GUFISE-274983 format. One line per field, with one value per atom (N, C-alpha, C): atom name; x, y, z. Coordinates in nm, 3 decimals, m for minus. Each point is the difference from the previous one (the first is absolute). Layout:
% residues N
atome CA;...
east X;...
north Y;...
up Z;...
This chain:
% residues 261
atome N;CA;C;N;CA;C;N;CA;C;N;CA;C;N;CA;C;N;CA;C;N;CA;C;N;CA;C;N;CA;C;N;CA;C;N;CA;C;N;CA;C;N;CA;C;N;CA;C;N;CA;C;N;CA;C;N;CA;C;N;CA;C;N;CA;C;N;CA;C;N;CA;C;N;CA;C;N;CA;C;N;CA;C;N;CA;C;N;CA;C;N;CA;C;N;CA;C;N;CA;C;N;CA;C;N;CA;C;N;CA;C;N;CA;C;N;CA;C;N;CA;C;N;CA;C;N;CA;C;N;CA;C;N;CA;C;N;CA;C;N;CA;C;N;CA;C;N;CA;C;N;CA;C;N;CA;C;N;CA;C;N;CA;C;N;CA;C;N;CA;C;N;CA;C;N;CA;C;N;CA;C;N;CA;C;N;CA;C;N;CA;C;N;CA;C;N;CA;C;N;CA;C;N;CA;C;N;CA;C;N;CA;C;N;CA;C;N;CA;C;N;CA;C;N;CA;C;N;CA;C;N;CA;C;N;CA;C;N;CA;C;N;CA;C;N;CA;C;N;CA;C;N;CA;C;N;CA;C;N;CA;C;N;CA;C;N;CA;C;N;CA;C;N;CA;C;N;CA;C;N;CA;C;N;CA;C;N;CA;C;N;CA;C;N;CA;C;N;CA;C;N;CA;C;N;CA;C;N;CA;C;N;CA;C;N;CA;C;N;CA;C;N;CA;C;N;CA;C;N;CA;C;N;CA;C;N;CA;C;N;CA;C;N;CA;C;N;CA;C;N;CA;C;N;CA;C;N;CA;C;N;CA;C;N;CA;C;N;CA;C;N;CA;C;N;CA;C;N;CA;C;N;CA;C;N;CA;C;N;CA;C;N;CA;C;N;CA;C;N;CA;C;N;CA;C;N;CA;C;N;CA;C;N;CA;C;N;CA;C;N;CA;C;N;CA;C;N;CA;C;N;CA;C;N;CA;C;N;CA;C;N;CA;C;N;CA;C;N;CA;C;N;CA;C;N;CA;C;N;CA;C;N;CA;C;N;CA;C;N;CA;C;N;CA;C;N;CA;C;N;CA;C;N;CA;C;N;CA;C;N;CA;C;N;CA;C;N;CA;C;N;CA;C;N;CA;C;N;CA;C;N;CA;C;N;CA;C;N;CA;C;N;CA;C;N;CA;C;N;CA;C;N;CA;C;N;CA;C;N;CA;C;N;CA;C;N;CA;C;N;CA;C;N;CA;C;N;CA;C;N;CA;C;N;CA;C;N;CA;C;N;CA;C;N;CA;C;N;CA;C;N;CA;C;N;CA;C;N;CA;C;N;CA;C;N;CA;C;N;CA;C;N;CA;C;N;CA;C;N;CA;C;N;CA;C;N;CA;C;N;CA;C;N;CA;C;N;CA;C;N;CA;C;N;CA;C;N;CA;C;N;CA;C;N;CA;C;N;CA;C;N;CA;C;N;CA;C;N;CA;C;N;CA;C;N;CA;C;N;CA;C;N;CA;C;N;CA;C;N;CA;C;N;CA;C;N;CA;C;N;CA;C;N;CA;C;N;CA;C;N;CA;C;N;CA;C;N;CA;C;N;CA;C;N;CA;C;N;CA;C;N;CA;C;N;CA;C;N;CA;C;N;CA;C;N;CA;C;N;CA;C;N;CA;C;N;CA;C;N;CA;C;N;CA;C;N;CA;C;N;CA;C;N;CA;C;N;CA;C;N;CA;C;N;CA;C;N;CA;C;N;CA;C;N;CA;C;N;CA;C;N;CA;C;N;CA;C;N;CA;C;N;CA;C;N;CA;C;N;CA;C;N;CA;C;N;CA;C;N;CA;C;N;CA;C;N;CA;C;N;CA;C;N;CA;C;N;CA;C;N;CA;C;N;CA;C;N;CA;C;N;CA;C;N;CA;C;N;CA;C;N;CA;C;N;CA;C;N;CA;C;N;CA;C;N;CA;C;N;CA;C;N;CA;C;N;CA;C;N;CA;C;N;CA;C;N;CA;C;N;CA;C;N;CA;C;N;CA;C;N;CA;C
east 0.117;m0.107;0.011;0.006;0.012;m0.137;m0.014;m0.125;0.004;m0.101;m0.005;m0.014;0.066;m0.014;m0.143;m0.042;m0.135;m0.010;m0.097;m0.018;m0.046;0.051;m0.037;m0.146;m0.070;m0.135;0.005;m0.111;0.000;0.034;0.072;0.035;m0.117;m0.037;m0.104;0.063;m0.015;0.051;m0.117;0.018;m0.105;0.064;m0.081;0.053;m0.096;0.052;m0.084;0.043;m0.087;0.021;0.076;0.107;0.077;m0.068;m0.110;m0.073;0.027;0.099;0.031;0.003;m0.070;m0.006;0.103;0.098;0.101;m0.057;0.018;m0.043;0.120;m0.017;0.108;m0.022;0.102;m0.006;0.018;m0.079;0.000;m0.004;0.088;m0.003;m0.037;m0.082;m0.036;0.000;0.042;m0.005;m0.083;m0.124;m0.092;m0.079;m0.013;m0.092;m0.106;m0.009;m0.096;0.040;0.132;0.047;m0.010;0.005;m0.018;0.115;0.121;0.119;0.046;0.049;0.048;0.130;0.084;0.126;0.000;0.029;0.017;0.149;0.043;0.139;0.012;0.084;0.019;0.137;0.006;0.129;0.081;0.128;0.088;0.000;0.077;0.013;0.054;m0.058;0.036;m0.056;m0.057;m0.056;m0.152;m0.052;m0.144;m0.046;m0.130;m0.053;0.033;0.044;0.038;0.150;0.076;0.143;0.025;0.092;0.014;0.018;0.086;0.025;m0.117;m0.076;m0.118;m0.109;m0.014;m0.096;0.041;0.130;0.049;m0.032;0.021;m0.031;m0.150;m0.081;m0.144;m0.051;0.053;m0.043;0.040;0.118;0.040;m0.097;m0.030;m0.090;m0.142;m0.038;m0.136;m0.026;0.105;m0.021;m0.063;0.016;m0.051;m0.112;0.002;m0.091;m0.051;m0.110;m0.037;0.100;0.034;0.105;m0.050;0.034;m0.032;0.129;0.028;0.118;m0.045;0.048;m0.051;0.114;m0.033;0.094;m0.024;0.104;m0.011;m0.021;m0.054;m0.024;0.128;m0.018;0.114;0.073;m0.038;0.067;m0.094;0.056;m0.078;m0.121;m0.118;m0.122;m0.073;0.054;m0.065;0.022;m0.098;0.013;0.072;0.009;0.062;0.151;0.061;0.145;0.048;0.112;0.057;0.057;m0.030;0.040;0.096;0.064;0.102;m0.050;m0.126;m0.055;m0.099;m0.010;m0.091;m0.147;m0.037;m0.139;m0.021;0.108;m0.016;m0.071;m0.006;m0.078;m0.148;m0.049;m0.136;m0.018;0.104;m0.008;m0.014;0.086;m0.006;m0.129;m0.048;m0.127;m0.114;0.002;m0.104;0.004;0.120;0.013;m0.044;0.038;m0.044;m0.153;m0.063;m0.147;m0.059;0.059;m0.050;0.012;0.115;0.024;m0.089;m0.012;m0.090;m0.144;m0.035;m0.134;m0.028;0.105;m0.018;m0.027;m0.003;m0.040;0.111;0.127;0.110;0.005;0.013;0.003;0.132;0.109;0.133;0.078;0.069;0.072;0.141;0.099;0.139;0.047;0.102;0.061;0.148;0.049;0.142;0.046;0.084;0.045;0.148;0.029;0.138;0.053;0.117;0.069;m0.096;m0.027;m0.088;m0.142;m0.040;m0.131;m0.010;0.110;0.002;0.000;0.073;0.001;m0.140;m0.070;m0.137;m0.089;0.020;m0.082;0.019;0.124;0.027;m0.069;0.014;m0.061;m0.152;m0.056;m0.146;m0.056;0.054;m0.053;0.027;0.120;0.032;m0.090;m0.023;m0.084;m0.145;m0.048;m0.137;m0.016;0.093;m0.013;0.022;0.090;0.022;m0.129;m0.078;m0.125;m0.117;0.028;m0.106;m0.077;0.050;m0.066;0.075;m0.072;0.061;0.016;0.123;0.017;m0.045;m0.028;m0.045;0.101;0.126;0.108;0.060;0.000;0.043;0.151;0.070;0.146;0.054;0.117;0.069;0.141;0.042;0.138;0.055;0.119;0.069;0.130;0.029;0.117;0.088;0.116;0.097;m0.057;m0.073;m0.070;0.082;0.006;0.074;m0.078;0.074;m0.065;m0.030;0.090;m0.018;0.066;m0.076;0.050;0.116;m0.011;0.101;0.136;0.005;0.126;0.071;m0.063;0.062;0.125;0.104;0.124;0.037;m0.067;0.018;0.144;0.040;0.127;m0.016;0.105;m0.009;m0.086;m0.100;m0.082;0.081;m0.039;0.068;0.003;0.107;0.019;m0.119;m0.050;m0.109;m0.138;m0.009;m0.130;m0.095;0.048;m0.089;m0.053;0.087;m0.045;m0.102;0.028;m0.093;m0.133;0.007;m0.122;m0.088;0.060;m0.077;m0.060;0.077;m0.051;m0.108;0.015;m0.091;m0.131;m0.006;m0.121;m0.118;0.024;m0.107;m0.109;0.032;m0.100;0.071;m0.079;0.058;0.071;0.091;0.072;m0.101;0.014;m0.097;m0.011;m0.119;m0.026;0.013;0.080;0.042;m0.046;m0.028;m0.009;0.129;0.105;0.133;0.007;m0.080;0.006;m0.045;m0.082;m0.050;0.112;0.108;0.111;0.066;m0.012;0.071;m0.092;m0.129;m0.094;m0.007;0.034;m0.007;0.095;0.035;0.095;m0.063;m0.130;m0.072;0.067;0.039;0.068;m0.097;0.057;m0.081;0.024;0.109;0.036;m0.099;m0.070;m0.101;m0.130;m0.019;m0.124;0.011;0.121;0.010;m0.040;0.022;m0.038;m0.151;m0.077;m0.145;m0.059;0.083;m0.051;m0.048;0.069;m0.037;m0.146;m0.077;0.039;0.006;m0.004;0.015;0.139;0.014;0.133;0.075;0.128;0.079;0.130;0.027;0.123;0.079;0.125;0.091;0.098;0.002;0.092;0.095;0.128;0.100;0.121;0.070;0.127;0.113;0.095;0.105;0.088;0.001;0.083;m0.087;m0.120;m0.088;0.074;m0.001;0.077;m0.073;m0.132;m0.079;m0.044;m0.058;m0.047;0.085;0.083;0.091;m0.077;0.058;m0.063;m0.023;0.079;m0.019;m0.139;m0.061;m0.136;m0.099;0.018;m0.086;0.015;0.124;0.024;m0.063;0.002;m0.061;m0.152;m0.062;m0.143;m0.034;0.080;m0.025;0.015;0.104;0.021;m0.114;m0.049;m0.103;m0.139;m0.019;m0.130;m0.019;m0.124;m0.032;m0.031;0.000;m0.036;m0.148;m0.032;0.088;0.072;0.131;0.084;0.107;0.045;0.102;0.088;0.127;0.097;0.075;0.014;0.082;0.087;0.132;0.096;0.050;m0.013;0.047;0.147;0.072;0.142;0.031;0.056;0.051;0.097;0.063;0.106;m0.048;m0.125;m0.050;m0.045;m0.006;m0.052;m0.144;m0.094;m0.139;m0.090;m0.090;m0.100;m0.140;m0.087;m0.144;m0.034;m0.069;m0.048;0.113;0.124;0.113;0.016;m0.049;0.003;m0.084;m0.109;m0.086;0.074;0.083;0.077;0.117;0.076;0.129;m0.008;m0.082;m0.004;m0.145;m0.082;m0.141;m0.020;0.081;m0.018;0.023;0.106;0.027;m0.110;m0.042;m0.103;m0.130;m0.049;m0.131;0.006;0.120;0.014;m0.024;0.018;m0.027;m0.140;m0.036;m0.126;m0.122;0.004;m0.119;m0.045;0.091;m0.046;m0.058;0.059;m0.050;m0.143;m0.024;m0.135;m0.096;0.043;m0.088;m0.043;0.096;m0.031;m0.102;0.013;m0.085;m0.127;m0.007;m0.121;m0.093;0.048;m0.083;m0.035;0.057;m0.028;m0.134
north 3.251;m0.088;m0.134;m0.107;m0.134;m0.063;m0.087;m0.071;m0.135;m0.029;m0.130;m0.111;m0.115;m0.112;m0.050;m0.046;m0.051;m0.137;m0.017;m0.129;m0.104;m0.122;m0.107;m0.040;m0.038;m0.054;m0.128;m0.042;m0.124;m0.120;m0.096;m0.123;m0.098;m0.056;m0.103;m0.126;m0.112;m0.129;m0.084;m0.059;m0.083;m0.108;m0.072;m0.097;m0.008;m0.054;m0.014;m0.122;m0.044;m0.121;0.034;m0.075;0.022;m0.059;m0.074;m0.056;m0.147;m0.056;m0.142;m0.069;0.058;m0.059;0.053;0.076;0.058;0.126;0.012;0.118;0.091;0.128;0.098;0.094;0.015;0.097;0.140;0.096;0.136;0.101;0.099;0.114;0.123;0.087;0.124;0.116;0.115;0.127;0.092;0.027;0.066;0.112;0.110;0.107;0.020;m0.096;0.013;0.102;0.017;0.097;m0.054;0.091;m0.041;m0.085;0.027;m0.069;m0.107;m0.112;m0.110;m0.053;m0.051;m0.064;m0.142;m0.096;m0.140;m0.027;m0.047;m0.037;m0.152;m0.047;m0.143;m0.041;m0.081;m0.038;m0.095;m0.007;m0.093;m0.137;m0.092;m0.135;0.007;m0.080;m0.011;0.115;0.101;0.111;m0.016;0.045;0.004;0.144;0.018;0.136;0.059;m0.084;0.048;0.022;m0.018;0.025;0.147;0.025;0.136;0.109;m0.022;0.107;0.018;m0.106;0.016;0.075;m0.027;0.076;0.148;0.024;0.138;0.069;m0.068;0.058;0.025;m0.098;0.014;0.119;0.017;0.112;0.134;0.003;0.124;0.031;m0.100;0.022;0.034;m0.052;0.022;0.144;0.081;0.143;0.070;m0.060;0.063;m0.080;m0.131;m0.086;m0.111;m0.063;m0.124;m0.107;m0.091;m0.098;m0.141;m0.094;m0.142;m0.079;m0.088;m0.087;m0.141;m0.097;m0.136;m0.100;m0.121;m0.111;m0.085;m0.018;m0.098;m0.139;m0.089;m0.137;m0.060;m0.076;m0.064;0.089;0.126;0.097;0.050;0.036;0.061;m0.082;0.062;m0.070;m0.058;0.019;m0.056;m0.150;m0.070;m0.144;m0.031;m0.129;m0.042;m0.005;m0.021;m0.007;0.098;0.060;0.099;m0.070;0.055;m0.065;0.085;0.099;0.082;0.069;0.041;0.077;m0.073;m0.131;m0.075;0.031;m0.006;0.022;0.128;0.071;0.121;0.112;m0.012;0.098;m0.005;m0.118;m0.010;0.086;m0.002;0.073;0.150;0.054;0.143;0.038;m0.083;0.031;0.003;m0.091;m0.001;0.128;0.045;0.124;0.119;0.003;0.108;0.006;m0.116;m0.003;0.053;m0.041;0.045;0.151;0.054;0.144;0.080;m0.044;0.069;m0.007;m0.111;m0.013;0.093;0.056;0.097;0.141;0.016;0.125;0.100;m0.043;0.093;0.036;0.129;0.047;m0.031;0.002;m0.025;m0.090;m0.099;m0.100;m0.014;m0.002;m0.026;m0.128;m0.063;m0.119;0.029;m0.028;0.011;m0.140;m0.061;m0.137;m0.003;m0.062;m0.016;m0.136;0.000;m0.123;m0.089;m0.125;m0.088;0.054;0.084;0.062;0.085;0.068;0.077;m0.088;m0.112;m0.094;m0.053;m0.038;m0.048;0.110;0.123;0.110;0.022;m0.004;0.014;m0.111;m0.123;m0.113;0.010;0.046;0.009;0.106;0.121;0.110;m0.022;m0.051;m0.025;m0.105;m0.109;m0.108;0.047;0.082;0.049;0.087;0.091;0.089;m0.078;m0.097;m0.083;m0.073;m0.040;m0.072;0.093;0.132;0.095;0.051;m0.023;0.046;0.118;0.108;0.118;m0.027;m0.002;m0.027;0.115;0.116;0.118;0.037;0.006;0.040;0.130;0.102;0.132;0.016;m0.086;0.009;m0.131;m0.040;m0.119;0.038;m0.047;0.018;m0.136;m0.032;m0.121;0.042;m0.064;0.032;m0.124;0.004;m0.110;m0.131;0.005;m0.119;m0.075;m0.135;m0.080;m0.019;m0.013;m0.031;m0.149;m0.083;m0.146;m0.055;m0.072;m0.049;m0.098;m0.086;m0.104;0.055;0.126;0.061;0.071;0.003;0.070;m0.074;0.076;m0.053;0.090;m0.019;0.094;0.008;0.121;0.017;m0.027;0.017;m0.017;0.112;m0.034;0.106;0.080;0.124;0.078;m0.074;0.019;m0.072;0.022;m0.109;0.005;0.012;0.012;0.024;m0.118;m0.121;m0.116;m0.024;0.010;m0.019;0.105;0.124;0.109;m0.019;m0.053;m0.021;m0.105;m0.112;m0.104;0.051;0.077;0.050;0.104;0.083;0.111;m0.033;m0.111;m0.030;m0.032;m0.077;m0.031;m0.086;m0.078;m0.091;m0.127;m0.101;m0.128;0.007;m0.094;m0.009;m0.030;0.062;m0.024;m0.148;m0.038;m0.135;0.001;m0.089;0.009;m0.120;0.027;m0.103;0.010;m0.064;0.019;m0.044;m0.100;m0.050;0.105;0.096;0.102;0.086;0.013;0.083;m0.053;m0.130;m0.063;m0.037;0.031;m0.040;0.101;0.125;0.103;0.113;0.083;0.107;0.113;0.019;0.098;0.137;0.040;0.128;0.116;0.120;0.122;0.077;m0.024;0.086;m0.010;m0.114;m0.012;0.070;0.026;0.060;0.150;0.049;0.138;0.101;m0.032;0.094;0.021;m0.098;0.008;0.086;0.044;0.084;0.135;0.055;0.128;m0.004;0.106;0.137;0.029;m0.101;0.025;0.055;0.115;0.052;m0.097;m0.020;m0.103;0.061;m0.022;0.047;m0.119;m0.012;m0.105;0.060;m0.054;0.044;m0.115;0.031;m0.103;0.065;m0.076;0.047;m0.052;0.088;m0.040;m0.112;m0.021;m0.107;m0.103;m0.024;m0.102;m0.133;m0.061;m0.123;m0.124;0.009;m0.116;0.006;0.111;0.017;0.109;m0.034;0.101;0.114;0.118;0.118;m0.018;m0.086;m0.025;m0.054;m0.070;m0.050;0.116;0.094;0.117;0.080;0.014;0.072;m0.074;m0.134;m0.078;0.017;0.005;0.025;0.135;0.101;0.134;0.003;m0.064;m0.002;m0.069;m0.110;m0.080;0.062;0.091;0.066;0.107;0.039;0.109;0.125;0.113;0.124;m0.002;0.066;0.078;m0.089;0.011;m0.083;0.088;m0.040;0.077;m0.098;0.035;m0.082;0.089;m0.048;0.071;m0.101;0.021;m0.084;0.076;m0.062;0.062;m0.035;0.093;m0.020;0.039;m0.094;0.028;m0.111;0.008;m0.094;m0.142;m0.017;m0.133;m0.073;m0.132;m0.084;m0.034;0.069;m0.002;m0.071;m0.082;m0.069;0.029;0.041;0.010;0.083;m0.061;0.078;0.049;m0.045;0.059;0.148;0.040;0.142;0.083;m0.058;0.071;0.024;m0.097;0.013;0.095;m0.014;0.067;0.140;0.017;0.130;0.043;0.007;0.034;0.135;0.100;0.132;m0.003;m0.072;m0.011;m0.078;m0.109;m0.084;0.077;0.062;0.064;0.132;0.059;0.120;m0.031;m0.126;m0.042;m0.060;m0.084;m0.074;0.091;0.088;0.081;0.087;0.077;0.084;m0.082;m0.116;m0.084;m0.046;m0.046;m0.044;0.117;0.112;0.117;0.045;0.005;0.045;m0.090;m0.131;m0.094;m0.039;0.029;m0.034;0.121;0.118;0.118;0.069;m0.048;0.065;m0.049
up 1.653;0.048;m0.070;0.075;m0.058;m0.013;m0.100;m0.023;0.067;0.079;0.069;m0.101;0.024;m0.092;m0.004;m0.117;m0.017;0.065;0.089;0.066;m0.101;0.016;m0.092;0.022;m0.106;0.018;0.084;0.056;0.077;m0.089;0.057;m0.070;0.008;m0.115;m0.007;m0.059;0.070;m0.047;m0.051;m0.117;m0.058;m0.087;m0.074;m0.097;m0.117;m0.112;m0.119;m0.078;m0.090;m0.078;m0.128;m0.027;m0.123;m0.123;0.020;m0.113;m0.024;0.069;m0.015;0.136;0.096;0.134;0.096;m0.048;0.088;0.064;0.133;0.073;0.021;m0.031;0.007;0.117;0.086;0.107;m0.056;0.051;m0.054;0.114;m0.006;0.091;m0.078;0.059;m0.069;0.097;m0.053;0.071;m0.089;0.039;m0.092;0.067;m0.072;0.037;m0.109;m0.091;m0.108;m0.104;m0.020;m0.098;m0.141;m0.096;m0.140;m0.050;0.048;m0.049;0.100;m0.054;0.084;m0.056;0.090;m0.037;0.055;m0.086;0.041;0.014;0.116;0.024;m0.010;m0.093;m0.025;0.052;0.106;0.061;m0.089;0.031;m0.067;0.066;m0.057;0.055;0.142;0.088;0.141;0.084;m0.062;0.074;0.013;0.112;0.020;0.012;0.005;0.015;0.136;0.094;0.133;0.014;m0.108;0.005;0.036;0.093;0.055;m0.105;m0.098;m0.097;m0.096;m0.027;m0.085;0.074;0.130;0.080;0.003;0.015;0.002;m0.132;m0.111;m0.130;m0.015;0.045;m0.011;0.082;0.120;0.085;m0.062;m0.061;m0.069;m0.114;m0.082;m0.114;0.046;0.116;0.050;0.041;0.010;0.027;m0.120;m0.120;m0.123;m0.065;0.014;m0.074;0.092;m0.038;0.066;m0.043;0.091;m0.027;0.035;m0.087;0.021;m0.017;0.095;m0.007;0.031;m0.076;0.013;0.006;0.041;m0.001;m0.123;m0.082;m0.107;0.060;m0.079;0.045;0.058;0.106;0.066;0.097;0.010;0.086;0.109;0.114;0.107;0.035;m0.003;0.037;m0.121;m0.120;m0.118;m0.009;m0.054;m0.017;m0.131;m0.034;m0.124;0.006;m0.116;m0.012;m0.107;0.025;m0.092;m0.122;m0.119;m0.125;m0.083;0.062;m0.065;m0.127;0.003;m0.111;m0.087;0.012;m0.087;0.033;0.127;0.039;0.080;0.034;0.079;m0.076;m0.133;m0.076;0.041;0.039;0.051;0.125;0.084;0.126;m0.025;m0.086;m0.026;m0.070;m0.092;m0.067;0.100;0.098;0.102;0.084;0.033;0.078;m0.084;m0.127;m0.088;m0.007;m0.016;m0.005;0.130;0.112;0.129;0.015;m0.036;0.017;m0.095;m0.124;m0.092;0.051;0.063;0.055;0.115;0.059;0.109;m0.053;m0.132;m0.060;m0.026;0.006;m0.025;m0.149;m0.025;m0.139;m0.067;0.076;m0.056;0.095;m0.057;0.079;m0.056;0.089;m0.038;0.068;m0.058;0.059;0.020;0.121;0.032;0.041;m0.082;0.026;0.036;0.113;0.045;m0.044;m0.065;m0.040;m0.080;0.045;m0.074;m0.008;0.095;m0.011;m0.125;m0.037;m0.122;m0.124;0.007;m0.111;m0.027;0.107;m0.015;m0.057;0.044;m0.049;m0.150;m0.046;m0.144;m0.078;0.048;m0.070;0.000;0.111;0.012;m0.093;0.010;m0.081;m0.148;m0.032;m0.140;m0.062;0.075;m0.053;m0.017;0.093;m0.011;m0.125;m0.020;m0.116;m0.130;0.001;m0.119;m0.039;0.104;m0.024;m0.030;m0.005;m0.033;0.119;0.121;0.123;0.058;0.025;0.062;0.149;0.053;0.143;0.089;m0.060;0.075;0.110;m0.039;0.091;m0.052;0.083;m0.041;0.002;0.074;0.008;0.055;m0.049;0.049;0.040;0.117;0.048;0.037;m0.051;0.046;0.068;0.112;0.081;0.008;m0.065;0.007;m0.053;m0.109;m0.049;m0.104;0.013;m0.099;m0.128;m0.110;m0.127;m0.011;0.045;0.001;0.125;0.080;0.128;m0.020;m0.100;m0.013;m0.044;m0.043;m0.039;0.115;0.117;0.113;0.047;0.025;0.056;0.118;0.115;0.112;0.048;0.037;0.068;0.148;0.074;0.145;0.058;0.082;0.061;0.099;0.027;0.103;0.133;0.075;0.126;0.094;0.054;0.097;m0.060;m0.134;m0.061;0.017;m0.025;0.004;0.141;0.099;0.137;0.041;m0.036;0.033;m0.072;m0.122;m0.077;0.065;0.041;0.066;0.130;0.075;0.129;m0.020;m0.103;m0.017;m0.068;m0.073;m0.074;0.092;0.105;0.094;m0.060;m0.101;m0.056;m0.046;m0.032;m0.037;m0.135;m0.020;m0.126;m0.111;m0.119;m0.108;m0.036;m0.041;m0.047;m0.152;m0.054;m0.140;m0.082;m0.128;m0.102;m0.080;0.050;m0.058;m0.146;m0.038;m0.137;m0.100;0.044;m0.092;m0.055;0.075;m0.042;m0.128;m0.024;m0.112;m0.116;0.011;m0.104;m0.114;0.025;m0.103;0.039;m0.096;0.027;0.080;m0.014;0.079;m0.006;m0.120;m0.017;m0.015;m0.010;m0.009;m0.130;m0.069;m0.113;m0.115;m0.014;m0.104;0.038;0.129;0.047;0.022;0.034;0.046;m0.107;m0.127;m0.105;m0.006;0.050;m0.006;0.112;0.095;0.109;m0.053;m0.098;m0.060;m0.046;0.022;0.037;0.150;0.085;0.144;0.027;0.065;0.034;0.090;m0.029;0.067;0.052;0.129;0.064;0.051;m0.044;0.044;0.101;0.121;0.104;0.033;0.012;0.028;0.065;0.083;0.054;m0.088;m0.031;m0.094;0.054;0.134;0.058;0.072;m0.053;0.056;0.008;0.120;0.020;m0.052;m0.020;m0.039;m0.146;m0.041;m0.138;m0.064;m0.097;m0.058;m0.065;0.008;m0.060;m0.149;m0.065;m0.143;m0.029;0.095;m0.022;0.001;0.090;m0.001;m0.128;m0.046;m0.125;m0.118;0.004;m0.108;m0.002;0.118;0.007;m0.062;0.035;m0.053;m0.152;m0.052;m0.146;m0.072;0.058;m0.068;0.010;0.095;0.016;m0.106;m0.020;m0.090;0.083;m0.066;0.067;0.044;0.110;0.089;0.100;0.004;0.087;0.062;0.118;0.073;0.076;0.012;0.073;0.097;0.125;0.098;0.073;m0.008;0.072;0.122;0.117;0.123;0.022;0.060;0.025;0.145;0.072;0.135;0.035;0.116;0.034;0.025;0.043;0.031;m0.126;0.010;m0.108;0.035;m0.061;0.046;m0.100;0.055;m0.082;0.053;m0.090;0.024;0.123;0.099;0.114;0.090;m0.023;0.073;m0.035;m0.116;m0.037;0.098;0.048;0.094;0.132;0.039;0.125;m0.015;m0.107;m0.010;m0.061;m0.103;m0.070;m0.025;0.105;m0.023;m0.066;0.037;m0.059;m0.151;m0.041;m0.143;m0.072;0.061;m0.062;m0.021;0.106;m0.010;m0.077;m0.010;m0.083;m0.147;m0.040;m0.137;m0.011;0.098;m0.007;0.018;0.099;0.031;m0.117;m0.065;m0.111;m0.117;m0.025;m0.108;0.029;0.123;0.036;0.003;0.057;0.006;m0.140;m0.091;m0.135;m0.068;0.020;m0.075;0.073;0.129;0.074;0.020;m0.032;0.018;m0.130;m0.111;m0.130;m0.057
């Protein structure tokens, strides 16, 4: 006897204030459950990006899920600052989700979304504020943007990405990239005692796996690292497309353990 798949909760679209006049687009799939997962997209991705929606729908079978657009992306206003002001965005979403009464909240950040999450949670705890996050997952996240030396992307990836996004090109504050290093290694140790899972593909074409390994080394316990291995050169949400079974076989138990304990 097979078990029918759990239908996704209804999608609700809304927006919220980041605290500095920027309005953030927000999607939620909610049944009023105790546990919630916030999905933080990477650079150039919006909450409507196909693979992020696919990941959100998968997670929504177990938890309430919230996915948002960082400033300058999708329907959010403002300009993207490569990590300088995006911490405001995640803090605003955290406040919103906690305000919905969830007992336990996790954050799953893809690429730069994970970098922002590390900086946000680390800075909050360094300042003596409990971020009230039960688990953090970063997927293919860089330690420092300015150190990236991307390889050639897989053939057809860029064209498919532009066609598949279905939203406008991000609006950027390019000068912000050069004003500070905006790194994560000084912040990641402050995430503890929040359980932290680092996910990376060993042949990531954009963010080298060495950056994921560096995040894991610099973090304190409880910390976990998983490197995926397959023939493709996969970055961030491409894992959802190419190896979903492998990805969720690692991600689901980690979230279940920390959101239900």
